[in-house]
C-alpha positions in Angstrom: 42.5 50.4 -38.7 40.6 48.1 -40.8 37.0 47.8 -40.3 36.2 44.4 -38.7 33.9 41.8 -40.7 30.5 40.5 -40.6 31.5 37.0 -39.2 33.7 39.2 -36.2 31.0 41.0 -35.0 29.0 38.0 -35.4 31.1 36.2 -32.9 31.2 39.4 -31.1 27.2 39.1 -30.7 27.2 35.6 -30.2 29.5 35.5 -26.7 28.2 39.0 -25.8 25.0 38.0 -25.7 23.5 36.9 -21.9 21.5 34.3 -22.6 22.1 30.9 -24.0 22.5 31.4 -28.1 23.2 28.4 -30.7 22.9 27.6 -34.4 22.0 24.4 -36.0 20.5 22.5 -38.3 17.2 20.4 -38.1 18.5 17.4 -37.2 20.2 19.4 -34.1 23.5 19.0 -35.1 25.1 22.4 -33.6 27.2 25.1 -35.9 27.8 27.6 -33.6 27.1 27.8 -29.7 28.0 31.1 -27.5 29.3 29.9 -23.7 26.1 30.5 -22.2 24.4 27.9 -24.1 27.3 25.9 -23.0 26.8 26.1 -19.5 23.2 24.9 -20.1 23.6 22.2 -22.6 26.8 20.3 -20.7 26.0 19.5 -17.8 22.3 18.3 -19.0 24.1 16.1 -22.0 25.9 13.6 -19.8 26.9 10.6 -21.9 24.9 12.5 -24.8 25.9 14.3 -27.6 26.4 17.6 -26.6 27.3 18.9 -30.2 24.1 17.8 -30.8 21.1 20.0 -29.8 18.2 17.1 -29.6 20.7 14.4 -28.2 21.7 16.6 -25.3 18.4 17.6 -24.6 17.0 13.7 -24.6 16.5 12.7 -21.5 14.7 16.8 -20.5 13.3 17.9 -23.2 12.6 14.7 -26.0 10.0 16.4 -27.6 11.9 19.4 -28.8 13.0 16.5 -31.6 9.7 16.0 -33.1 8.5 20.0 -32.7 11.1 21.0 -35.0 10.3 18.2 -37.3 6.8 18.5 -37.4 7.2 22.3 -38.2 6.0 22.5 -42.0 7.6 26.3 -43.2 10.8 26.8 -44.4 10.7 30.0 -42.1 9.1 30.8 -39.0 8.9 30.6 -35.2 8.9 27.1 -34.4 8.5 27.4 -30.4 8.2 30.3 -28.1 9.3 30.0 -24.6 9.1 25.8 -24.3 9.7 25.4 -21.0 12.1 22.2 -19.9 12.4 21.2 -16.3 15.5 19.7 -15.2 15.2 18.7 -12.1 12.5 16.0 -11.3 13.4 15.9 -7.5 12.6 18.8 -5.1 15.4 18.2 -1.7 17.3 21.7 -2.7 14.1 23.6 -1.0 16.2 26.2 -0.6 17.0 26.9 -4.3 14.0 26.7 -7.2 14.3 23.8 -9.3 15.7 24.9 -12.8 13.7 25.6 -15.7 15.1 26.5 -19.1 12.6 28.7 -21.4 13.4 27.4 -25.0 12.6 29.9 -28.6 13.5 28.2 -31.4 13.1 29.9 -35.2 13.3 28.6 -38.4 15.8 30.6 -40.6 15.7 28.4 -43.4 14.9 25.0 -44.1 17.7 22.9 -42.7 18.6 26.1 -40.5 17.6 27.0 -36.6 18.6 29.6 -34.7 17.9 28.4 -30.5 18.3 30.5 -26.8 18.4 29.3 -23.6 17.0 30.8 -21.1 17.2 30.4 -16.8 13.6 31.3 -15.9 13.9 29.3 -12.6 12.8 32.1 -10.6 10.5 33.6 -12.5 8.3 30.1 -12.6 8.2 30.1 -8.5 6.4 33.2 -8.7 4.0 32.5 -11.1 3.3 30.1 -8.9 3.0 32.0 -5.9 0.6 34.8 -8.3 -1.8 31.6 -9.6 -1.8 30.9 -6.3 -3.0 34.1 -4.7 -5.4 35.4 -7.7 -7.2 31.3 -7.1 -7.8 32.0 -3.8 -9.0 35.8 -4.0 -11.2 34.7 -7.0 -12.9 32.1 -5.2 -14.0 34.9 -2.9 -14.8 37.3 -4.8 -16.3 36.2 -8.3 -19.7 34.4 -8.3 -20.2 35.8 -5.1 -24.1 35.1 -5.7 -23.3 31.6 -6.6 -21.6 30.0 -3.6 -22.6 28.1 -0.4 -20.6 28.9 3.1 -20.2 26.3 5.8 -18.9 26.3 9.6 -17.6 22.9 10.8 -15.6 21.7 13.6 -12.2 20.3 13.7 -13.6 17.1 13.0 -15.4 17.9 10.5 -19.1 18.0 12.0 -21.5 21.0 10.1 -22.0 23.3 13.0 -24.0 26.3 10.5 -24.1 27.1 6.6 -26.6 29.7 4.7 -29.4 28.8 1.9 -27.3 28.4 -0.5 -25.9 25.3 0.4 -28.9 23.7 -0.3 -29.6 25.3 -3.3 -26.0 24.5 -4.4 -25.9 20.4 -3.4 -30.2 20.0 -2.8 -29.1 18.5 0.8 -31.2 20.7 3.9 -29.1 22.3 5.6 -31.3 21.6 8.4 -31.0 17.7 8.6 -27.3 18.0 8.0 -26.5 20.1 10.7 -24.2 17.8 13.3 -23.3 15.5 10.6 -20.0 15.0 9.4 -19.5 16.9 5.6 -17.4 14.8 4.4 -20.0 12.2 5.0 -22.9 14.4 3.0 -20.7 15.2 0.1 -19.7 12.6 -1.9 -16.8 13.5 -3.8 -14.8 11.8 -6.8 -11.3 10.6 -5.5 -10.8 8.8 -8.9 -8.7 12.1 -10.2 -6.6 12.8 -7.4 -9.1 15.0 -4.9 -8.5 14.7 -1.5 -11.7 14.0 0.5 -13.0 16.7 3.1 -11.3 14.9 5.9 -7.8 15.0 4.3 -8.7 18.8 3.1 -8.9 19.2 6.5 -5.5 18.1 7.3 -4.0 20.6 5.0 -5.6 23.6 5.8 -4.4 23.2 9.1 -1.1 23.0 8.3 -1.1 25.4 5.1 -4.5 28.1 6.8 -6.2 27.2 3.8 -7.2 24.4 0.8 -8.4 24.5 -2.7 -9.1 22.0 -5.2 -11.4 21.5 -8.1 -13.3 18.1 -8.8 -16.7 16.2 -9.4 -18.9 16.4 -6.3 -22.6 15.0 -6.5 -25.6 16.6 -5.9 -28.2 15.1 -3.1 -30.3 13.5 -6.2 -27.2 11.9 -7.8 -26.0 14.8 -9.8 -22.3 15.6 -11.0 -21.3 18.9 -11.0 -17.9 20.9 -11.0 -17.3 22.1 -8.2 -14.3 24.4 -6.2 -14.3 23.6 -2.8 -11.9 26.2 -0.3 -11.7 25.2 3.2 -10.0 28.0 5.4 -8.9 27.2 8.9 -10.6 29.6 11.8 -8.1 30.0 14.9 -7.9 32.7 17.5 -4.7 34.4 18.8 -5.0 31.9 22.1 -5.4 28.9 20.6 -3.1 26.3 19.6 -4.9 24.3 17.0 -7.9 25.8 14.7 -11.3 25.9 16.1 -12.9 24.9 13.4 -13.4 25.6 9.9 -15.0 27.6 7.1 -15.8 25.6 3.8 -16.5 27.4 0.7 -18.4 25.4 -2.6 -18.9 27.8 -5.8 -20.8 25.6 -8.6 -18.3 26.4 -11.4 -18.6 25.8 -15.2 -16.3 22.9 -16.3 -13.4 23.5 -17.9 -13.9 24.9 -21.9 -12.8 23.1 -24.4 -10.2 25.8 -24.9 -8.9 25.3 -21.7 -8.5 21.7 -21.7 -6.9 21.8 -25.0 -4.2 24.5 -23.1 -4.1 22.2 -20.4 -3.4 19.2 -22.4 -0.7 21.0 -24.3 1.5 21.8 -21.7 1.0 18.7 -19.3 1.4 16.5 -22.5 4.6 15.0 -24.1 4.3 15.9 -27.8 5.0 12.7 -29.3 3.5 10.2 -27.1 0.9 12.1 -25.2 2.3 10.8 -22.0 2.4 13.2 -19.4 5.5 14.9 -19.8 8.3 15.8 -17.4 7.1 18.9 -16.3 3.5 17.5 -15.3 5.1 14.4 -13.9 7.3 16.5 -11.2 4.3 18.6 -10.2 2.2 15.5 -9.7 5.3 13.8 -7.6 5.4 17.1 -5.2 1.8 17.2 -4.6 1.6 13.3 -3.7 5.0 14.0 -1.7 2.7 16.9 0.2 0.3 14.2 0.8 1.9 11.3 1.8 3.8 13.7 4.3 0.0 15.2 5.6 -1.9 12.2 5.5 0.8 8.8 5.1 -0.8 7.2 2.1 1.2 4.8 0.1 3.1 6.2 -2.5 5.2 4.1 -5.3 7.1 4.7 -8.4 7.9 3.0 -11.5 11.0 3.8 -13.7 11.5 1.7 -16.7 13.7 2.1 -19.6 13.4 0.3 -23.2 16.0 -2.1 -24.1 18.7 -1.4 -26.6 16.0 1.2 -28.1 19.2 3.0 -29.6 19.8 0.0 -31.9 16.5 0.6 -33.3 17.2 4.5 -33.8 19.9 3.8 -35.3 19.1 1.1 -37.6 15.9 1.9 -38.8 15.7 5.7 -37.9 14.3 7.9 -35.3 10.3 7.9 -37.5 10.2 4.2 -36.8 11.6 4.5 -33.2 8.8 7.5 -32.4 6.5 5.4 -33.7 7.5 2.5 -30.9 7.1 5.4 -28.6 3.9 6.1 -29.4 2.8 2.6 -29.4 4.7 2.3 -25.6 2.1 4.8 -24.1 -1.0 3.3 -25.6 -0.3 -0.1 -24.6 0.8 1.2 -20.8 -1.2 4.2 -19.7 -4.5 2.4 -19.6 -3.5 -0.1 -17.3 -3.1 2.5 -14.9 -5.4 3.4 -11.6 -7.5 6.3 -12.1 -5.2 8.1 -9.6 -1.7 7.2 -11.5 0.4 9.3 -13.6 2.4 7.6 -16.4 4.7 10.0 -18.0 7.2 9.9 -20.5 10.5 11.7 -18.8 13.1 11.7 -21.8 14.3 9.6 -24.4 12.9 5.9 -23.9 12.5 6.7 -20.7 8.9 6.3 -19.0 7.8 6.3 -15.2 4.0 5.6 -13.4 3.6 7.6 -10.0 0.9 5.7 -8.2 -0.7 7.3 -5.1 -2.0 4.8 -2.5 -0.2 2.0 -3.9 2.1 -0.2 -1.7 5.5 -1.7 -2.7 3.8 -5.1 -3.7 0.8 -3.4 -5.8 3.8 -1.6 -7.9 5.6 -4.5 -9.2 2.8 -6.6 -9.6 1.7 -3.7 -12.2 5.1 -3.3 -13.6 4.8 -7.0 -14.5 1.9 -6.2 -16.4 3.5 -2.9 -17.9 6.4 -5.8 -19.2 4.3 -8.0 -20.8 2.2 -5.2 -22.4 5.4 -3.4 -23.7 6.3 -7.4 -24.4 3.7 -8.0 -27.1 4.2 -4.7 -29.0 5.0 -5.4 -32.9 5.3 -3.1 -35.5 6.1 -3.9 -39.0 8.8 -1.9 -41.0 10.6 -2.7 -44.5 9.1 -6.0 -44.1 10.1 -6.6 -40.8 8.6 -7.1 -37.8 10.2 -5.0 -34.3 9.4 -5.8 -30.9 10.2 -4.4 -27.8 11.3 -5.0 -24.0 11.9 -3.4 -21.3 13.4 -2.8 -17.4 11.7 -2.4 -14.6 12.8 -0.9 -10.8 10.2 0.1 -8.3 10.2 2.2 -4.9 8.6 3.3 -2.4 8.2 6.6 -1.1 8.4 5.1 2.5 11.8 3.2 1.2 13.2 6.6 0.5 12.5 8.7 3.8 9.7 10.8 2.1 12.5 12.4 -0.2 11.6 12.5 -3.8 15.6 12.5 -4.9 15.8 9.7 -3.1 12.8 8.0 -4.2 14.0 8.5 -8.0 17.7 7.5 -7.0 16.4 4.2 -5.9 13.7 3.0 -8.6 16.8 4.1 -11.4 19.0 2.0 -9.3 16.9 -1.3 -9.5 15.9 -0.4 -12.7 19.7 -0.4 -14.3 20.1 -4.0 -11.7 17.0 -5.4 -14.3 19.1 -4.4 -17.2 22.4 -6.1 -15.7 20.2 -8.9 -14.7 19.1 -9.9 -18.6 16.9 -6.8 -18.9 13.1 -7.7 -20.4 12.5 -7.8 -16.4 10.8 -6.6 -13.2 13.7 -5.8 -10.7 12.6 -7.8 -7.1 14.0 -6.7 -4.1 12.7 -9.9 -1.6 15.0 -11.7 -4.3 17.9 -9.4 -4.5 17.6 -9.4 -0.4 17.3 -13.8 -0.7 
């Protein structure tokens, strides 16, 4: 019996490996791929080139191409467990959304080994553990640095401790009988809920925790962690009141801010990444369900962008993508989220914006993109984009339906001639 060749042993290892495993060059062209990798890649590639790793994942992890290109050493670990959030919507609540972990190792100047692992269940567990850790940390950490109050179901202050005056500067005796939400000034421009909105969520979930800027009596802003817990008796159907804990906590350190930026921002453009956008949509969907605030989505896709990449190369295309994010992100309201979803597709999530406001903003974004000019090889390149807008009310509260409706209108704008915002009223007429 002849000894098996090293190639045969390698192939056996590849096919027996319990995770997705593939080999490709620095441009992403796949040389070898095991069945597990095929199961992950083929459904994600769609009409794109499934034989190229970066093309197959362009709509879900567009940053991978630039991450690999930016890694200068001839060998080494390019990324470890980089998370790819596959599904944006959340209609299938019975199963967790699909999340892949990608590890990329550079074996030679033009040779990459890549693993793809399904970590969907792990992500769900991590979220639950983080939530529990934060809840207990709020109660246990820094026990000498908190204020505790009791409020009625309508938010009127019943009792409190001396820590309230020490932390906020307000006289507790003067606050008794007032609505706590009227006394405490909270910066809601970053997406924080007002106290009355927190009470609604806490009544449903039992508690609600958030961090954000709050104002003391003298006008000074401080970073406050606020926990609202519903209080009830066994014989009561609704809450008899709420306990409110306020903690004056240090603002996030620079290192933590850097980590947050890495986890929430697109590697190439600096816009929000797909994962952060997905989390933001779920959060705002919950608030819409509880509070019935308007929530709109703008989907935009750059027109004929593939021709730019094919003609002038990906480095020039990358410059154009960065310019789009630089032009669009500043136009959003404080609570808006501008994200790169994949390839040349971007989106804007707009809490408290109705359909008419979303269309108005989309027109501003369209004009900003049309004004972009990039010079390369003596040629001035310009861009246009097509837009589709939708509201969560139109989608009956479903994120999946919201995305589908905005996407449908986006492609109607493309069919209508591109460089335009789809107008539902005009279509109905």
